N, C-alpha and C positions, 0 to 999 in steps of 0.2 A: 821128675815131675813133669807132667804134660801141661801144655797151656795153649791158648789161642791168643792171637793178638787182637787183639780186639782192635771186625767190625768192626758196638757199639756200634767193641769201636764200632765185627762191635768189633770209614768212614765217611768222614766229611768228604766233600767233593774233591779236594786236592788229593787226598789219599786215594780216592777212587781212580782219578786220572793216572796217578803214578802207577797204579796196579796195571792198567792196560799197557802202558809203555814198558813196564817191567815184564809183562808176559811174553813180549817179543813176537807176537803173532802179527803178521802183515806189517812188520816194522823193520826197516833196515837196521842191521846191527849197530851202525854208527849212531843211530838216534835212540838207542835204548837207555832207559834208566835202570838202575840195579833191580834184579829180580827179587822175588820173595816178598815184595811189599804187599802183595795180595793177602798175605797173612794179617797185615794190619787192617786191611779193609774189612776182614771178617770179624772184627771186634764186636760189632753189634750182634752177630750171629753166634758168638761164642765159638765152641769147637765145631767145625764143619765135619760132615762125613768124609772118610778117607776118599781121595780121588780115585775113581775107577772101581769103587767097591761094587761087587755083584752079590745079589742075594744068596745066602747060604741055606735058605729054607725052601723046600718045595711047596710049602703051604703059603708062601707069600704070593698074593695075586694082585695083578694090576687092574685098574678101573678108570673110568672117565665119568665125571659128574658135570651135569649141565647147570650153570649158575647164571644169574642175571649180571649183565655188564654194569648196570646202575640200579642198585637195590632201592634207591630213594626217589625214583621218578616213575610213577605208575604209567606214564605215557610212553616210556622207553621200554619196549619189550625185547630188546636185543639180548641175546644170550651168548655164552661161550662155554667151553668145556675145560676143566682142569683135571690133571692126573691125580690119582691117589693109589695107595697100596694098602692091603689089609691082610691079616694073618689070623687064622682060627686055631693055630696049633695048640694053644693052652686053654682054649675056651671050654667051659662047662656050662651046661644049661642054667640059665638064670644069672650068669656072670656079667660083669660090667664091660663097658667099652673104654679102652685106654687109648688115648690119642697122643702121638708125638706131633706137636704143631710145627709145620714147616716154616722155614725162614727164607732168606734171600739166596736160595740156591735151588737147583732142580731136585725134584723128589728123589729120595734115596732111602733104602730099607735099613741102613746101618743101625740107627738108634732104635729102631723097632725090633732088631734082632740081637743087638749087642749093647746092653746098658743095664743099669740097676733098675730102671723103670720096667724093662722087659722081665727082669727076674721077679719083681713084685707082681707083674701081670700073671706070671706062671703060678705064683702062690694063690692069687685071687681068682684064677680061672677066667681071665679076661680075654676079650677079643681085641686085637691090636690093629691100629691103623695109623697112617700118616698121610698128610696132604701136600700138594704142591701149591705154593703161594702164587696168586695171580701175577702175571708179567714175568714169570720165571719158567725155565725148562721149556715145556711145550704147552704152557697154559696162558695164552695171550688173549685178552678180551678185545684187542684192536689189531689192525694190520701192521702198524709200525709204532715207533716210540716218539712220535712228534709231541711237542709240549701240549698241544690240544688233546691228543689221545691219552696222555699221562694223567689227565684230570681224574681218571678212575683209579689211580694208584693212591688210595687213601686207606688208612687203618680201619675206618668204619666199614668200608666196602669189604675189606679182607675178613673182618669179624663176621659179617653176614654170610660170606662164602662158607666160612668154617661152620657156623651154626646150622645152616640149611643142609650142608653135607652130612653133619652129624645126625640130623633128623632122618635123612635118607638112609644112612647106615643102620640106624636102629630099626627102622621099619622094613626096609627092603633087603638088606644084607643079613643082619642078625635075626630078623623076624621077632624082635622084642622091643616094642616102642617104649617100654618102661625101664629099659636097661639104664643103670647108673653110668655116669660119664666122668672120667678123670682125665684132665689135660696135663701135659708136661712139655716143657720146651727149655732150650738153652739159649742164652743171649736174647736176641729179638724174638725168637720163637717163644721163649719164656715170658716175655712181655705180653705177647698176644694171648698166651694161655691164661695169665692172671687177669688181663683185661676182659677176656671172654667170660670168666667166672664173675667178674664185677658186673658186666652188662646183662648176663643171662643166668642168674643164680637158679632159675627154675629148670634149666637144661644142664648146666655144668655143676656137678656135685663137689668138685674140688680141683685145685690147680697147683702144680709145683713148678716154680720158675727158678732155674739155675742161672746165675749171672745175668739176670734180666734187667736191662736198663729201662727204668720207668720214669725218670725225671729228665724231660727234654731240656736242653740248654744250648744257647748259641755259643757260649764260651766254655768249652770243655777243657779248661786249663788243668783240671785235676788229673787228666790222663798223663800228662808229662810229669806231674808231681809224683804220681804213683809209680810210674816207670823209674823215675829217679830213686825212689825209696827201694824198689826191687833191686836196682843196681847196687845200692849200698848193702842190702840184705844178702843177695846171692852172689855179688861180686866183691866189692870192697869200697871203703871210703876213698882210697887212692884212685880207684877206677872212676868213681863219681867226680872227683876233683880233676882228673885228666880230661874228662869229657867237658866239664864246666870250663876249664881253661881253653880247650880247643875252640869251642863255640864262641866264647867271648873274645878270644884273640882274632878269630876270623871276622867278627863284627867290627872290631877296632880297625883292622886292616882295610875293610871295605869302606868304613866311614872316613878313613884317611886317604881314600883313593888308590890304595895299593891293590887294585883288583888283579893286576897281572900276576902277582904272587899267588893269589887264591886260585886263579884260573889254571896256573901251571901245576900247583900242588894237587888239585882235584881233577885235572884233565877235563875241563869243560870244553864243549865243542866250539863255543865262542866266548870271548871275554865277558865276565859278569858286567852288565850294564847298570852302573850305579844311578843313572838317570831314570831307570825303570824300576820303581819300588816293588812291583809284582815279581819281577825276575829275581830280585834280591830275596824276597820272602820265599819264593819257590826254591831257591838254592838251599836255604836253611831248613825248610821243611823236608826237602828231599834228603839232605844229610841226616837229619834226625831219624826219618823213617827207614833209611838205608841201614843205619846202625841198629835200630830196633829190630828190623827184619832179620838181620844176622843173629841177633840175640835170641830170637824165638823161632828159629828155623825148626821145622818138624814138630813144633809145639813142645820142644824140649827145653825146659827152663835151665838145665845144666849148661846150655850154650852161653848163658850170661857169664858164668865163670870163665869159660874158654875165651870169649871175646875180651873180657877184662884182663886176662893174662897177656893177650897180645897188646892191648892198649897201654899196659903198665910195664912193658918190656924196657929194660934199661938201655936198649939200643937207641931209643928215641929221646932226644933232649927235651922236647916240648910236647904238650898234648896235641897241638895242631899237626905236628909231624907224625905222631902216632896215629891220629885219626885218618889223615890222608893216605898214609901207607897202608893202613888196614883196609880201607874202602877200595883203593886201587887194586890191591891184591885180591880182595874178596870177589870183585866183580869183573876181573880182567877178561874172563872167558865169555862174557855176555855183552860187553859194550866196548867200543873203541874210544868213546868220549862221553861226557855228561851233557845231555841236551837240556838247557834251561829256558828254551823259548816258550813263553806263555802261549803263543799262538799255536805252535805245534802241539803243545801239551793239551790245550783245550779242545782241539778238534776231535779227540777220541771221546770226549764227553758229549759232543754234538751229533754223533752218529745215531740216526734214528732207526737203522736197520735192526730188526729183531734177531737177525742171523749174524750180526757182527760178532767176532770172537769175544770182544770185551763184554758185550751184553749177554752173550750166551754163557760164558764161563764165570764171569764175576758180577753180572747184573749191574754194570757200571752206571748206565744212564738211568735205569729205573730206580735203583736204590738211592742214587744221588738226588733224584727228584724228591724223595721222601725226606732226605736230610734238609733240603732247601725249603720245603714247605711244611714240615711237621716236627722234625726232631732236632735239627741243628747238629749238635755233637761236633762242633768245629774245634779241632785240637790245637789251640793256640799256646804260645809260650809266654803268656803275660804274667804268670806267677813268678816271684823271685825264688821260690822254693823248688826249683828244678834246674837241671844242668844244661839245657839246650838253647841258651841264649834268650833273646827278647824280640826277635825280628818277625816271628810268625803271628800275624794279627787278623782281626776280623775282615780287614780290607781284602785280603787274598781270597777268602772263602766267598765273600759277597760278590767279588768280581767273577768268580767261577760260576756261581749260581746264575748271574745275569748273562754271562757268555753262553752258558749251556741251555738256559730255558727262557731267557728274555729279560728285558729291562723292567718288566712289571714286578720282578722280584726285588723290590727296594728293601732297604734296611728295615723299614717299618713293617713291610709285608712278612719278611722272615721272622722278625720278633713276634708278630701277631700269631703266626702259625705255631711257633713254639709255645707261646702263652696258652693258646687254645688247646693244644695237646695236653698240657698239664692241667688245664681247667676241666677238660672232658674226663680225664682218667685219674685225677687226684695226685699225680706225681708221687711223692713219698708218703702221702696221707690218703690212700685210696678208700679207706673205711670199708674194707672187704672182709668177708669171712671165708673159712675153708680154703685157705691159701698158705703156701709155704714159700718163702724166699730164701735161697741159699747162695752164698758167695764165698770166694776164697779170700783169705787175708791179703794175698799178693796179687789180687785181681784188680787191674785199673778200672774195670767197669763197676766196681764196688761203689765208687763215688757217685754214680747216677742210678744205683739200685737201692733197695731197701735192706738195711742191715739191722734195724731194730723195729719190731712190730709186734703188737699184741692186740688180738681181737678174738672173737669166738672161733675156736678150732683153727686158729691162724698163728703163724710164728715167723721169725726170721733168724737165721744163724750164719755167722761168719766162721769158716773153718780155719783155724790157725795153721799157717805154713802152706796153705793150698792156693793154687792158681785157678784160672777160669775153667769150669767144666769138669774138674776132677771128681766132683761128687756125683756125676751122672754115670760114671763107669761102674761096672759090676764090682761087688765086694771082692777084694783081693788080699792075699797074705802080705802084700806090700803096703797096704793102707796103714796110715798112722792111726793112733787111738782116736784122735780128734776127727779124722776123716771118716772112720768107721762109725763114730757117734752121729755124724751128719747123715750118713746113709741109713742108719737105723731110724733116725728121726723122720726121714722122708717116708720110709715104709710104715712107721707107726701112724703118721698123719693120714696117709692114704687109706690105711685100714680103718681108721676112725671115721673118715668121710664116708666110707662105704657101709659102715655099720658092722654087723656080725660077719666075720670072715667066712668064705665058702670053703676054703681049703681045710681038710682035716690034718694037714701036715705042718701047719704053722707051729713054730716053736713057742 
């Protein structure tokens, strides 16, 4: 079973920073944190396109669209260009426009060429297209990523980029200003798709959001809870208990001042400074996501069972011994020690260069700005119903937001940004028609998505046994009966939104 880690996740700034250190670019080996954590950053984007994917269709064409830097200031006439791709391979005269909404990554043709949405487009005779999100890839409205320039990194600006581009495609590319429009996205792209339908029902005829986080929250404690449930489901209760024991033992040792034991067991570059609460929180957050990254490597959920086999090996007498041995072995080739310096860690978040590897590859600073000002999704360990201890709190994420973007980001400002996002888009009660929300039962993003919804030509479905983004893949003989039902549901709703089907080959 394939999965993403969620971004939302699909995250939070700490996660984002760990990503950069994990990537190993322009960073000495001795100062690297474990690799693979970028998988966790992509939680809000669901499944990302495969790295290095090159278009397989000669009909996929590149384009550039000119958009306003600020859609809401008539006195500001500044413009920028963003990338897009389109493909008319399946188009039949009078057919609709199918859009794969881009997220926090450079534009990529993968989902336009390889997905269930593509298959439905072929049946409907649709023109396919996908866009590049502002501030990603080669689509920058400003010369750098200073806090001042990031003020245009707002969901409302992104939606107007999308809508004005769609109007251009219909008129200038398709030559059909009356073409119907269906949006689709996974993770954050799915959120944008459903929000666009909500805001522009006269332009968007329907939207399918897969694993779409729509409820912003400062405390995304459900993420750790859901991961714990997945460990029980796909690993074992014994594995869950081992992890629980390891994290709580480490907490007790640190609280008792036994930091030398922790530093030795986990090979930290410097002793854990118990007088620095941010460093303590960083240690536990890094341990949690290092473990989770190993479990979801290559989006393969079967890795959970393999990791659990290692953690429950009889060779180790305690959970802490098992966890430290596993992480040391797992990341031995990529780091010589574990760097827990908050100052070193935060400097990668403060790089305003649009060409910095962390910003190019992972969108570190630009996506982090949205977390701090609009979405939150700070993955804390405040719930008792998860195995990763209790040390990761709001203090760490607030400190990161302030260090990266300025002290103006007070607790009240962050809370207000999250509140307004939910107020503007309705969170889990958007009162929207012609929309479908799909989630996997084993998807941590499910907690901030919509799992039950009834409105006119609208629905929500949770697929038993599925993880994030499985429902967007083409129908396969490997699909479970439940997953097949979800894919058929998506096709049926899209067909209904469009009215009478164009294709004479529909079953």
